[in-house]
C-alpha positions in Angstrom: -0.3 -0.1 -0.5 1.1 3.4 -0.8 2.6 5.1 2.2 3.4 9.1 2.9 6.5 9.0 0.9 4.6 7.6 -2.0 1.5 9.5 -2.0 3.9 12.9 -1.1 5.2 12.2 -4.6 2.2 11.5 -6.1 0.8 14.5 -4.8 4.0 16.7 -5.9 3.9 15.1 -9.5 -0.4 16.0 -9.6 1.0 19.6 -8.4 3.1 20.2 -11.2 0.7 19.0 -13.8 -2.4 20.0 -13.3 -2.7 23.2 -11.3 -5.1 25.9 -12.7 -6.3 23.1 -14.9 -10.4 22.7 -15.8 -12.1 19.3 -15.5 -14.1 19.0 -18.7 -15.6 15.3 -18.8 -15.6 12.7 -16.1 -15.5 9.1 -17.2 -16.5 6.5 -14.2 -15.8 2.7 -14.9 -16.5 1.8 -11.5 -19.1 3.4 -9.9 -18.4 1.6 -6.2 -15.4 3.9 -6.3 -17.5 7.0 -5.6 -18.0 6.9 -1.9 -19.4 10.3 -1.2 -21.5 11.9 -2.4 -23.5 9.3 -5.0 -21.9 8.9 -8.0 -24.0 11.4 -10.3 -23.5 14.4 -7.7 -19.6 13.8 -7.9 -19.6 13.9 -11.4 -21.4 17.3 -11.3 -19.3 18.5 -8.6 -16.1 18.1 -11.1 -17.0 19.0 -14.4 -15.8 22.6 -15.4 -14.0 22.9 -12.1 -10.6 24.4 -12.1 -8.0 22.5 -9.6 -6.4 25.3 -7.4 -4.6 23.2 -5.2 -2.8 19.5 -4.5 -2.4 18.6 -0.9 -2.1 15.2 0.9 -3.5 14.5 4.4 -1.4 11.2 5.3 -1.9 8.9 3.0 -4.5 10.8 1.2 -4.5 12.8 -1.8 -6.6 16.1 -1.4 -7.5 17.9 -4.7 -9.3 21.7 -4.1 -11.5 22.9 -6.2 -12.2 26.7 -7.2 -15.7 25.4 -6.1 -14.6 25.3 -2.3 -15.2 21.4 -2.7 -12.1 18.8 -2.1 -11.9 15.7 -4.1 -10.4 13.3 -2.0 -8.6 10.2 -3.2 -7.2 7.3 -1.2 -5.0 5.1 -3.1 -5.2 2.1 -0.9 -3.2 -0.8 -1.7 -2.8 -0.6 -5.8 -4.4 2.6 -6.9 -2.7 4.3 -9.2 -3.1 8.3 -10.5 -1.5 9.0 -13.6 -1.3 11.7 -15.8 -0.8 12.5 -19.3 -1.1 14.5 -22.2 -0.1 12.8 -24.9 -3.6 11.2 -26.0 -6.2 9.4 -24.3 -4.9 6.5 -22.0 -6.4 3.1 -23.5 -9.0 2.1 -20.6 -8.0 -1.8 -19.2 -9.6 -4.0 -16.8 -7.9 -2.1 -14.0 -8.7 1.4 -14.9 -11.6 2.6 -12.7 -11.8 6.6 -14.2 -10.4 8.7 -16.5 -10.9 12.5 -16.5 -10.0 14.5 -19.7 -8.8 17.8 -18.5 -7.9 21.6 -20.1 -5.0 22.2 -21.4 -1.9 19.9 -23.1 0.1 18.9 -26.3 -3.1 18.5 -28.5 -5.6 20.7 -26.3 -6.5 18.7 -23.6 -4.7 16.2 -20.8 -5.7 13.4 -18.8 -6.3 11.8 -15.1 -6.7 8.1 -15.0 -7.2 5.7 -12.1 -6.1 2.5 -12.3 -6.7 0.1 -9.3 -6.0 -3.4 -9.9 -7.5 -4.8 -6.2 -10.1 -2.4 -6.8 -10.0 -1.1 -3.0 -9.5 2.7 -3.9 -11.6 5.2 -3.0 -13.1 9.0 -3.9 -14.7 11.3 -1.9 -16.2 15.1 -2.8 -16.8 16.9 0.5 -16.2 20.5 1.8 -13.4 20.0 4.3 -11.3 16.5 4.1 -12.4 15.7 8.0 -15.9 15.1 6.5 -14.0 11.5 5.7 -14.0 9.6 8.5 -10.6 8.3 8.6 -9.4 11.5 8.0 -10.8 12.5 11.0 -9.7 10.6 13.6 -6.1 11.3 11.9 -2.6 11.6 14.2 -0.4 14.6 13.4 1.6 14.3 10.6 4.9 12.2 10.9 6.8 15.2 9.1 5.7 18.1 11.5 5.4 16.5 15.1 7.9 17.5 17.6 10.4 15.4 19.5 8.7 16.6 22.9 5.2 16.4 22.0 6.2 12.7 20.2 8.0 11.2 23.0 4.5 12.1 25.5 2.6 10.6 22.5 4.4 7.3 22.8 5.3 6.8 26.4 1.4 7.0 27.5 1.1 3.9 25.4 1.5 0.4 26.6 1.2 -1.5 22.8 4.5 -3.1 21.1 5.9 -0.2 19.1 5.7 -1.6 15.8 1.4 -1.8 16.3 1.8 1.6 17.4 3.6 3.1 14.3 1.1 1.7 11.8 -1.9 3.2 13.6 -3.2 5.9 11.9 -4.9 7.5 15.1 -1.7 7.6 16.5 0.5 9.5 12.8 -1.0 9.6 9.8 0.9 8.3 7.1 3.6 5.5 8.2 2.6 2.0 7.2 4.4 -1.2 7.2 7.5 -0.6 4.9 8.9 2.6 6.6 7.8 1.2 9.9 9.9 -1.7 10.1 12.5 0.4 8.5 12.9 3.6 11.3 12.8 0.7 13.9 15.8 -1.0 12.5 17.7 2.0 12.2 16.5 2.8 15.7 17.9 -0.4 17.2 14.5 -1.1 18.3 12.6 -4.6 18.2 9.3 -4.4 16.4 7.9 -6.1 19.4 9.0 -3.5 22.3 6.3 -1.8 24.6 6.0 1.6 23.7 6.2 2.8 27.4 9.3 0.6 28.3 11.0 2.8 25.5 13.6 5.4 27.0 12.7 9.2 26.2 16.2 9.4 24.0 15.3 6.6 21.9 11.8 7.5 21.4 13.5 10.9 20.7 15.6 9.0 18.5 13.0 7.1 16.8 11.1 10.6 16.3 14.2 12.0 14.1 14.5 8.3 12.0 11.2 8.6 10.9 11.7 12.0 10.1 14.8 11.8 7.9 13.5 8.4 6.4 10.5 9.6 5.4 12.2 12.6 3.9 15.1 10.3 2.1 12.3 8.5 0.3 10.5 11.4 -0.6 13.4 12.2 -2.3 13.5 9.0 -4.1 10.1 9.2 -5.6 9.1 6.5 -2.8 9.0 2.9 -2.7 7.9 0.9 -5.9 7.8 -2.6 -3.8 5.0 -3.8 -6.3 2.3 -1.7 -8.0 2.8 1.5 -7.0 3.8 4.3 -9.6 4.6 8.1 -9.6 1.9 9.9 -11.3 3.9 10.0 -14.4 4.1 6.3 -14.1 7.6 6.0 -13.5 9.3 4.0 -10.3 10.2 5.3 -6.9 13.9 3.9 -6.5 14.0 4.0 -2.5 13.0 0.0 -2.4 16.7 -0.5 -3.3 17.8 1.2 -0.2 15.5 -0.7 1.7 17.6 -2.6 4.9 14.9 -5.1 6.7 11.7 -5.0 4.8 10.8 -8.2 2.7 14.7 -9.2 3.1 13.8 -12.3 5.4 17.0 -14.4 5.5 19.1 -12.0 4.2 22.3 -11.0 6.0 22.0 -7.7 8.1 23.7 -5.1 6.8 24.9 -3.6 9.9 25.9 -6.9 11.8 25.4 -9.4 9.4 22.9 -11.1 11.5 20.0 -13.1 9.5 17.2 -11.2 8.8 14.2 -12.5 10.4 10.4 -12.2 9.9 7.3 -12.4 12.6 3.8 -11.2 12.1 2.0 -8.1 14.2 -0.9 -7.0 13.9 -1.5 -8.8 10.9 1.4 -7.6 8.9 4.8 -9.1 7.8 7.3 -7.5 9.9 11.2 -7.6 9.4 13.9 -7.1 11.8 17.4 -7.9 12.7 17.8 -10.0 15.7 21.5 -8.8 16.4 20.5 -4.9 15.9 17.2 -4.6 17.3 16.7 -6.3 21.1 
């Protein structure tokens, strides 16, 4: 599933491509994509509206329109938001929607949404907080201060990996980056949050921000389905130290990387570095 760095990369790519463009046509091939409002109202709410801003909240894309509405996109597991100005993209069985925009090499351009697993969701709302999961979302990992983070962690008794995956605790971290930040900090994923020292909690916060920023600069991690808005891959997957590397030697100490399961997610760690 695309996490914060991947969604931020898509956001920045779309901001370069679609700002100021008007939505001329909306073709939704899978009505179940639209969760709020009804399908027809959603289409009317986008038609002839101009895109004035592209933002992000956690793992959600926020596309602001000149009608003072927000088009919220959740990529979920396999969603791809792709921009093209080289002709209308060819729809296949994974294509759930294609929008025609003003401007482009041939007088128009396109936004297509493909989604193999069909879990992605679209909303059109007045405020992002009208989307239930956004209204409950915790602070952005890139913006939280060290002291605030330390207080939030210290008051929790859950395993630290499960806590990092909780979007009500922090909005945007998923399985890949939770594994990587715990490895860099030297914390075992099953360590109880309340038992971690303040100094290590602050190191964890610093490593969260450092790794997320490194991944954004790399365009995200194309481990499976994720692509940038121009269709290219992100290359941070080449720098992953533990995620997906069970059975391989740790790049730091040489111990064999292990896999376990926490909160239903495959969790990778080094038993030598993360005690």
